[in-house]
N, C-alpha and C positions, 0 to 999 in steps of 0.2 A: 568462531566463525572466521573462515579466511578473509585476507584483506580485499579480494575482488567481492567476495559475497557481501561484506559489510558495505562496500560503495555501492552494490546494485540494492541493498536493504535500506540504507539510507536515502538513495534516490528515490525509490518507491514511497518510503516513509513521509519525505517531503509532500509528495505527489498526492497522497492518501489525505494529509493533515489539509492541505489546500483546498481539495474537494470536500472535505468534512466541514470546515469552516464556510465554505461558498455555500453549501448546503443548510447552512445555520445550526447545524447540531453539535453537541456534545460527544465527546467519547461514550459515554454510557448511552446515549440516544442511539448513536449508530451501532453500538455494540447490540443493544436491543432489537433493533430492527435487521441486523444481521444475524440474530442467533449466537452471537460469540460472546465469550467473557471481555469485559472492558480491559481488563489486563492485556488481553490479546492484542486490542485495537492500539493501546498504549505501546507496547512492545514494538508493533509494526511501525509506528508513527517516529519511534525512537531509533528505528534501524537495527533494532535487536533481532527482530523475528522477520522472516520471509514467509508471504502467504501461499498455500498451495493452490491448485486450480478451483477447487470448491470454495475455497475462502474468497478468491477472486469474485467467483461467481456471487457470493453471497453478499459483498461489498457492493457489486455493482448494482443488485438489486435494491440494497437499502439505501444507496446514493442516487438512485433512480438515475443511471448513467449506462453507457455500454462499457464493457470490459476495455475496450481499446482507450477510453478517457481515462482511465487507471493506470495502463501500461504504455500508454502514447509517449509518455516522456522517454522513454526507451528508444523511440525513433530519432529523438533530437540528440541522442547522445552517441559518442562513438563508442559502439559497443566493444569494439577492440582494444580500447583503454581501459574499461572494468572487467574484461575477462581475463582469466589467468591465461598466461602464456604457455 
């Protein structure tokens, strides 16, 4: 994973963990609700994996939130600072 991809993945992972904790869910419970392996949730939270669109939709349903709540963190970030030049 490139340095810029790693920065994006870490930022998303932190946000996913925050929302999961706020919902009072374990990684296993979120994985079950989203129909994903719990190892995938763990990898996303640690910034190792980035979700695709279908996974974002599954996570939003499982967390009972809008997709924007998952990715809104990027609205508060200077995108040019985390994208490759």
